[in-house]
N, C-alpha and C positions, 0 to 999 in steps of 0.2 A: 398687582394686588390693590384692591380698593378698601379703604377703611371708612366705616360709618359708625357714628355714635348714636345709639337709640336708647333713650331712657337711662343714660349712664352706663350702658353696656357697650363694650367694644365688639362690633360685629365685622367679620372679615368676609368680603364677597370676592371669591376667587373665580376668575373667568377661566374655566378649565380648558376649553379649546385653545385659547390664546397661550395658556401655560405650556401645553405640549408643543405648540408651534414655536414659541419663543425658545424652548429648549433646543429645538433643531437649529434655529438661526444662530444662537449664541454658542454653538459647539457642544451642547450638553447631551447630544443624542446618545453617547455612551452611557452616561449616568441614567438617562431615561430608560435605556435597555436594562441596566442593572435593576432599576426600580420595578420594571415590568416582571422580570424573572423572580426577583425577591418576593414580590407580592404573590406569585404563584405558589411559593413555598408556604407563606402565611395562610393562604386560602386552603391549602392542602391539610393544614393542621386542624382545621375546624371540624368538630363533631356535628354532622348535619342535624341530629335530633335536638341539640340544645343550643347550637351556635357558639359554643365555647371552644377556644383553641386548646390543643394538647401542648405539653411542654416541649415536644420535639417530634420530628418526623424523619424517616429514613430518606437517604439521598434520592431514591427513586420515587419519592412522594407517595408511597403506598402504605406504609405502616406507621401509625401514630402511637405515641406513648399513651399510657392509661391514666395519666395524672395531669393536672394543671394547677396553676397558682394565681394569686392576685396580680403578680407582675406580668405573667403571661397574658392574662385578660387585658391588662392595661396596654401592653404593647400592641395587641391585636386591635384594640379600639383606635389607637392613634395611627396605626398602619392603615386601617380602613379609611380614616379621614384623609390621609396622604394619597391613598390609591384613588379616592374620589377627586381630590384636587389636581392630580396629575392625569385625570381622565383615563385611568386604567380600568375603572369600573364606573357605572352610572351613579348619579345621585340617588336614584331609586334603590339600586342594589345596596349602596352604602347605608341608606336609611333602614332597610330591612335587616341588615346585619347588626346594626347598632341596637335596633329594637329587640332583637333576639337575645343579645348579650344582656341588655338591661333586665329583660324578663328573667333570665337565668340568675343574675345577681340578686334580684328580689326574692328568689327562691332558695338561694344557698344558705346553709346554716352558718350563723356567725355569732360572735359573742354579744349577747343582747344588751348588757349594760353599756358597752363601749361602742357598739356598732362596727367593731373590727372583724375583718374576715380572717379565717384561718389559712394556713399555708398550703394545704394540699386538698384538692377535690378530684373526684372522678368526672371528667368532662362529658361522659356519656349518660351518667345517671344523676349528676349533681350532688351525689352523696359525699360526705366528708370522708377522706381517706384515713382509715384507722389501721390498715395493714398494707405495707408496701407491696405493690403488685409483683415486682421482680424477685423479691426475696422472701416475702411472707413475714418480714419483721414488723413488729408493732410500731405504730405512728401515734404519738401524742399530739392532740390538737394544740397548735401554737400560733399566736398572732404576732406578726413581725411588723415593726415600725417601718422597715424599708419596703417590704412587699405591699403593705397597705398604702404607703406613700406613693408608689408608682401607679397603683390602681386609682387612688384619689386624684392624682394629677391628670390621668386620662379622662376621668369623669368631669373634671373641671374644664377640660378642653371641649368635651361633648356639649356641655351646657351653653357654650358660646359658638360652636361650629355647626350644631344641628338643632335649629330652633324647635323642630317638631318633638325633640326628645329632651329639651332643656329642663323642663320641670321634673321629669323622672330622674335625670342625672343629678340635678341639684338636690333632690330629696335624699338620694343615696349618699352623696358626698358629705352633705351637712349632717348626716346621721352618724358619720365616722368621727369619733372624738379622739384626737391625737394627744390630748392631755393624759390619756391612760398610760402613755409611755414616759411622761415627763417627771423627772426627779429634780425638784427645785433646789435641793441641797447638794447636788453633785459637784458643784464648783464653788465652794465657799470662799476660796482664794480670789475668785473672779467676781463673785456677787451674782451668779446666775446658775442655771441648771443645765442638764443634759438629757438626751433621750436614752432610754434603755433599749436594748436590742429587741425586746418583745416580752410577751407574757404567756403563761399557760392558764387555762381556767381552773385547773386542778393541780395540786402539788406534784411536780415531776421528780424523777430521780436526779440526784446531783444538786448543784448549787441553785438556789432561788431566793428571792426576797419577797415575802408576803407584804403587799402594799394595798392601801385603801384607794380604790379608784376614784380620783377627783373628789375625795371627801364625801362620797355617797354612802359609805358603809359597805360597799361591795369589794370583796377582797380578790385581787388577782395575784398571780405568782410570777413575778418578773425575773428576767435574767439578772445575774449578778454584775454583768458588764454594762457599761454605757458606751455610746458612740462619741468618742472624744477627739477624732481626727477628721480632717476634711476629705472624706471619701464619698462614694455615691450615696452613702447613708444620709447625706445632708438633704435628700429629697423630703424626708419626714419633717425636718426643720422648716423647709420652705412651705410645705403644705400646711403645717400646723399654724405658722404665723399668718399665712394668706387667709386661712379660714377664721382667724381671730381666736384660735384655741390655745395658742402659746404666746408668751410675752415676746415682744420683738427683741429684747435684750438677749434672749436665748441664742440668737444668730451668732453672737460673739463668744458663746460658751465653748464650742469645740476648739481644741488647740490648732494653731496654724503649724507650728512645730512645738514640741515640748520645750520648755524654757531651759536655758543654760543655768542650772541650779546645782552646782557641784556634781556629785555622782547620783543624785536622786533620780535623774533621767538619763544617766550615763549608758543605759541599755539601748537608747534609740540609735538609729543608723549612723548618724554623725553629729558632731557638735555644731549647733546652729549659730548663726550670726544674726543679731537683731536687737530690739529694744522693747520696753514696755510702753504701750499706748493705752488710751482710755476712750471708749466709745459708749455713749448712753450709760455712763456710770460703771461699765464693765472693764476690768483690767485685762488687757490682751497682750500676750507676748508675740510680737510681730517678727518671728524668726524665719530664716531661709536656710536652705542647704546649697551646697555647691557641687557641680558636676561638669567637668571638661569646659571650664570657662563660663558656665551659666550659673545663675542663682535663681532659685525657685522655691515655692511652697510645696512640699511633698504631699502625697496621700499615704494611706496606710501601707500598701504593698508595692506601689510603683506601677500599677496597671493603668491602661488607657481608659477603661470604662469607669474606674474609680474617679479619674480626673474629669472625664468629659461627658458621661451619661447624663448628669443633671443639666448640662448645658443644652441638651436636646430639647428640654422642656422649658427651663427658665433661661431667658436670654442673659446669661451671666456676663458676657463680655460687654454688653450694652449697659446693663444695670449696675455693674461693678467694674467700670473701665480701668480703675487704678489698682485693682486687686486681681480678680479672676481674668479680666481683660488683658492684663499683662502676663498672667501665669500660664494661661492655656497655650499660647504660641511657643513658650519656652518648653513646656512639657512635651509638646509634639516634637519640637526640634531635638530634645534629648532622647526621645524614643528612636528617632531616625539616626541620631549619632551612634547610639548603642548598636542598632542592628547592622548598620553599614560599615562603621569605622572601628568600633571597639570589639564587638563579637565577630564582625566580618561575615555575617550570614549572607549578605547580598540582598536581604529583605528586612522589613521591620513591621512593628505593630504587635505588641505583646499585651495580652489581656486574658482574664479567665475564659476558658473555652473547653470544649471536648478535647480530651487527649487523643491524638491520632492513634495511639497504641492502646486505647481503652480507658473508659472512665471520664471523669471531669476533673480539671485541675486549674489552680490559679497560676497564671503566668504574668510576668511584668519585668520591669527593669529594676533590679535590686536597689541601686543608689537613689532611685526616685521615690522610695517608700520610707516611712518612719520606722517600720518594724525591722528589727535585725534578727534573722537574716532576710526577711522579706520574701517577695515573690521573685523567682528567677525566670530567665528567658529561655532556658533549655530544659530538657527532660532530666539531665544529669544533676540539676540543682547547683549549678556553678554560681557561687555567690562571691561578693566582695565585702570586706569589712575594713573601712578606713580607720577604725578605732575611735576612741573618745579620750582626748588628752587628760591624763591623770586618773582615768577610770578603767579604760579597756585598751589593750594594745592593738595596733593594726595588724592585719594579716597580709601576706604577700598578694599582689595582684594575680588573678588567674593567668596561667600560661596560655590557655585556649578555652573556648566554649564548645559545648557539645551540639546535640541535635536541637537547634532552636525551633520553637513552636510559634508560628505566626498565625494570627487570626484575622481574616479580612475585615471583620467589623471594626477593628481598630483604625484601619485606614479611612473608613467612612466617617468615623468620629472626627478624624483629623481634617476633613475636607475644608471647613471654614478657615483653617489656620495654615494649611500647607497643601493647597489644592493640587498643584502640579505634581508635587512629590507623592501625594496620596494616589492620584490616578496612575502615575508611573508604576508605583509599587503594585497596585492591583493588576495592571496590565502584565507585569512580569510574573506575578503569581499565576495568572491564567495561562501565560505562554509556557512557563517552565514546568508546571505540574498539572495533574488531572484534578484541578481545583474548582472547576465550574460545572454545574449540572443543571437540570431542568428548573431548579428553584434558585438559581444564582450561585454565588460562591458557597462552597461547602464550609463547614465551621472552622476547621483548623488544618494547618499543613506543617508537618515536621520537615524543615527545609533541607536538612542534610541527608536524611534517610529517604525522603520523598514520600513518606506515608501520609495519607490524607484521611481525615475524619469525615466520612461521607454522611453527615447528618445535618439537618437544619434545626436550630433551636429558636423557639419563639422569642426568647430574650435577645439573642444576638441578631436575628433577622429583623426584629422590631427596632433595634437600634439603627440598623441599616436603613430601614424605611423612614424613620424619623429624620435621620441626617439628610437623606435625599429630599424629603419634603421641605425641610428648611432651606436647602440649597436651591432646589428647582422651583419651589412655589413661594418664594419670597418670605421665608420665615413663618410659614403657615402655623406650625405648632406653637411657636413662640407667641404669636398673636392670639391664638385661641386660649392659651394658658393665662395670658395677661389680663383678660377681660374680667368682668364681674368684680371689680375693685381690687384684684390681686396685685396689679402693678402699684397701685397707690399704697398698699400695705408693705410690699417688699422692697421696691426700688429705693425709697429714701433711706432704708437701713443699709442695704447692700452698697450704696455708693459712698458711704462714709470712709471706708478703709483705703489705705495706700500701702502697698507692699513694695519692699525694696528688691524687686525682681530684675534680673539682668539677662537679656538675650544677647548672646555674643554676635 
């Protein structure tokens, strides 16, 4: 990969033919094959008339869902860049695909004052979804800080990776104001704020908070909850700071763990060990949990994508080497430990996915999450509870685990931190189950019953493509995201922290 600085912008020039050739020479031909097949599923999700991807497609690549989201669109954009950089498609094809997506984005209805996109659209007509196609249930337009964060991150990549489309991508992303989610008073104990989950343009049923959008006199109806844990939701924080719309101090607002403060936080998964530190004037409880000899900063539910999806876009291990750079390898090790040695499934990789027996469900490793009971690794919801001294008694350890659900995208997320183990796990899944189809690995496998969810999801396949791009094309997506001043805004903040993480 060649790096060139032009007028202050980082431009990455990738020699695509050499990339593919080098993959063969360095023993990456298996990963390149996975990328080729995974791209086939991403391309199959695209609605020809508009260029937008559907939320998912059946395993035979013939039937697309009738909805899409900002996250789906974002994952398709960065998958297109990766497909180009790996020479799976031509530069001309990639440019045409990107142009079509940008045209659709310019036409989609969004919240005018904030520039935020709503959660669900019809990819064939570009109309806002107001009735769910599968059930006929009503859908209230809702703008999500996470979904918009993933779309904005992809547009930030496009403006550095596709010069012909840079101006259009930049206009779109800079019109998206993430201050619309920011509550500056959410952490008075810390001296900073948090992002809300999102907002409705009109009052919804249930809990909401009417708030003045950025002091403009425009009212939005925000969620009552904030994002206060280090999950995949941090993408909104990264994007907002990178665009200069959120204060950099906000990076330290979300809890690493909830503090050890009597029983006030005694509901969390386990009692943390840590101490208070101060960064940029913000009080931060630097706590960790323990699991089988390891110490780590948990996420909300204990899933792989909560831990590592942002790392596909933001080079967290490089920009935050003493915090995320220490934590990511431990988190991967702990997922492997659970799958192979604690639950004894013979396989590992637990993350939200399609349920092989129907529907969609959150899967994870319970002890790795802050929530109690958290996400479980099996369909039977076998959980653990180590208790919280003085507040909540411990429960006995499970005698056994049930039908564990493994999703291949978790192994791809783990590639930078446990490459040999990830490739071995994928090979065993492919060998032992009907887990691989024309579009790569199917979405999830129940490893004891052998039932496979034969669907491809834009979210999960997009994570696979991003992981393979960063591994095979020299961190291409990291480089694209870092340009246009993003690294200068984010890296100095992220590098400040030091977590007491222990990898056994």
